[in-house]
C-alpha positions as CSV (number, residue, x, y, z in Angstrom):
1,M,-12.4,-8.2,2.5
2,S,-8.6,-8.7,3.0
3,Y,-5.9,-10.0,1.8
4,C,-4.0,-10.5,5.3
5,R,-3.7,-8.6,8.3
6,F,-1.7,-7.7,11.2
7,S,-3.3,-10.2,13.5
8,D,-1.9,-13.4,11.5
9,G,1.7,-11.3,10.5
10,D,3.8,-8.2,9.6
11,V,1.6,-6.7,6.4
12,Y,-2.5,-5.5,5.9
13,M,-3.1,-6.0,2.4
14,Y,-6.9,-5.7,1.1
15,P,-8.1,-4.4,-2.5
16,S,-8.6,-0.2,-2.5
17,T,-11.4,1.4,-3.0
18,R,-9.4,3.7,-4.8
19,G,-8.0,0.8,-7.3
20,G,-5.5,-1.2,-6.7
21,I,-3.9,-3.7,-4.0
22,E,-2.8,-1.3,-0.8
23,C,-0.4,-2.4,1.9
24,C,-1.2,-0.5,5.2
25,S,1.2,0.6,7.0
26,C,3.5,-0.9,4.9
27,R,6.8,-1.8,6.7
28,L,9.4,-1.5,3.7
29,A,7.8,2.7,3.1
30,D,9.0,5.1,5.1
31,K,7.8,6.8,7.7
32,V,5.4,9.4,7.4
33,P,3.4,11.9,10.0
34,T,0.2,10.3,11.4
35,V,-3.0,12.8,13.3
36,F,-1.5,12.2,16.3
37,T,2.0,14.0,14.9
38,P,1.4,18.0,15.7
39,G,0.6,20.5,13.1
40,V,-1.3,17.1,11.0
41,I,-5.0,17.6,11.7
42,D,-6.7,20.3,10.3
43,E,-9.7,21.2,12.6
44,S,-11.6,22.7,10.2
45,D,-11.6,19.0,7.8
46,F,-14.9,17.0,9.0
47,R,-13.6,13.4,9.2
48,W,-11.4,14.2,11.8
49,D,-14.3,16.2,14.1
50,L,-14.7,12.4,15.7
51,L,-11.0,12.3,16.1
52,V,-10.5,15.8,17.9
53,A,-13.9,15.3,19.7
54,G,-12.9,12.6,21.4
55,G,-9.7,14.8,23.5
56,D,-6.4,15.5,22.1
57,L,-4.8,13.2,20.2
58,V,-1.5,15.3,19.3
59,C,1.8,13.4,20.2
60,T,3.0,14.5,24.0
61,K,6.6,13.8,23.4
62,C,7.6,16.3,20.5
63,E,6.0,19.1,18.3
64,S,7.4,17.9,15.0
65,G,7.3,13.9,14.8
66,C,8.8,11.1,16.5
67,D,8.6,7.7,16.2
68,A,5.6,7.3,18.7
69,C,3.7,9.3,16.3
70,M,4.9,8.7,13.0
71,M,4.4,5.5,11.1
72,H,4.7,3.8,7.6
73,D,2.8,5.0,4.5
74,S,1.1,2.6,3.1
75,I,1.5,1.7,-0.8
76,T,-0.9,1.2,-4.1
77,L,-0.1,-2.0,-5.7
78,N,-1.7,-1.9,-9.3
79,S,-1.5,-5.5,-9.9
80,Y,-1.8,-9.2,-8.6
81,E,1.6,-10.0,-9.4
82,E,3.2,-6.6,-8.3
83,A,1.4,-7.2,-5.0
84,I,2.8,-11.1,-5.3
85,D,5.7,-9.5,-5.2
86,H,5.6,-7.1,-2.5
87,L,4.6,-10.4,-0.1
88,N,7.0,-11.7,-1.1
89,A,10.1,-8.4,-1.0
90,H,8.1,-8.6,3.1
91,R,9.4,-12.4,3.7
92,D,12.9,-11.4,2.1
93,V,13.5,-8.9,5.0
94,G,12.1,-11.4,7.6
95,H,8.8,-10.1,7.7
96,K,5.7,-12.9,8.9
97,V,3.6,-13.3,6.0
98,P,1.1,-15.8,5.8
99,E,0.8,-18.0,2.9
100,Y,-3.1,-17.8,2.9
101,A,-2.4,-14.4,1.5
102,F,-0.6,-15.8,-1.9
103,D,-3.5,-17.9,-2.8
104,Y,-5.9,-15.2,-2.0
105,L,-4.2,-12.7,-4.4
106,K,-4.0,-16.2,-6.6
107,G,-7.4,-16.6,-6.2
108,D,-8.8,-13.1,-7.0
109,M,-5.8,-12.8,-10.2
110,E,-7.5,-16.1,-11.9
111,E,-11.0,-15.1,-11.2
112,S,-9.7,-11.5,-12.9
113,R,-11.0,-9.8,-9.9
114,S,-11.4,-5.6,-11.1
115,L,-9.2,-3.1,-9.2
116,E,-9.9,-0.2,-10.7
117,P,-11.2,2.6,-8.4
118,L,-15.3,2.2,-7.4
119,L,-17.0,5.5,-8.0
120,C,-19.7,7.5,-6.5
121,K,-22.3,8.0,-8.9
122,C,-21.2,11.8,-9.3
123,G,-17.7,10.2,-10.5
124,K,-15.7,10.9,-8.1
125,T,-13.2,8.2,-6.4
126,T,-12.6,8.4,-2.9
127,M,-14.9,6.4,-1.2
128,V,-17.0,5.6,2.4
129,F,-19.4,2.7,2.7
130,D,-22.6,3.8,3.8
131,F,-24.2,0.7,6.5
132,E,-27.2,2.1,6.2
133,T,-27.6,1.9,2.1
134,G,-25.1,-0.9,1.8
135,E,-24.1,2.2,-1.0
136,H,-20.3,3.7,-1.2
137,H,-20.6,7.3,-1.2
138,C,-17.5,10.1,-2.1
139,V,-16.1,11.8,0.8
140,D,-17.4,15.7,-1.0
141,C,-21.5,13.8,-1.4
142,I,-21.1,12.5,2.7
143,K,-20.2,16.0,3.8
144,E,-22.8,17.1,2.5
145,K,-25.2,15.2,2.4
146,S,-24.0,15.6,6.6
147,D,-24.5,20.0,6.1
148,G,-27.8,19.6,5.8
149,E,-28.8,19.8,2.3
150,E,-32.1,17.8,1.3
151,E,-31.9,16.7,-2.3
152,D,-28.7,14.3,-3.4
153,P,-26.0,15.6,-3.5
154,C,-24.4,13.5,-6.2
155,G,-27.2,14.4,-8.7
156,G,-27.8,10.6,-9.4
157,G,-30.1,9.4,-6.6
158,C,-27.4,7.1,-4.4
159,C,-27.6,10.2,-1.5
160,A,-31.0,10.6,-1.3
């Protein structure tokens, strides 16, 4: 569950499967290249197959990166206190942050919800949610499974 989304303000913050709390596309962070920036998409990278299959997504305004194809980087915060301070920093520069975001963070902090990364049974942390099984797997295990491997690539029964 997210603490807040862009639909209600200027911040999108949620607990990250990689651990910590992520402020996604944080307007307090520097701008970075995206999949739209020329030369960023690696067509051999299976994660972008759907994106490149849909047509040419590279920015038509530039050759190296402009405001149209760059976006603010995400920031990972390592504690609830740090996340609350970060939301206050957004407010300090005039960004709209809904009050419920603070309430949700304080609630999770009081419940001592873990900020540890979700792990695949193989031990890796880059996670993909499998809607069919309701389980999390690492990107490598999902790729191996999609490459036609019959057996469980994680070796733990999670991808069979």
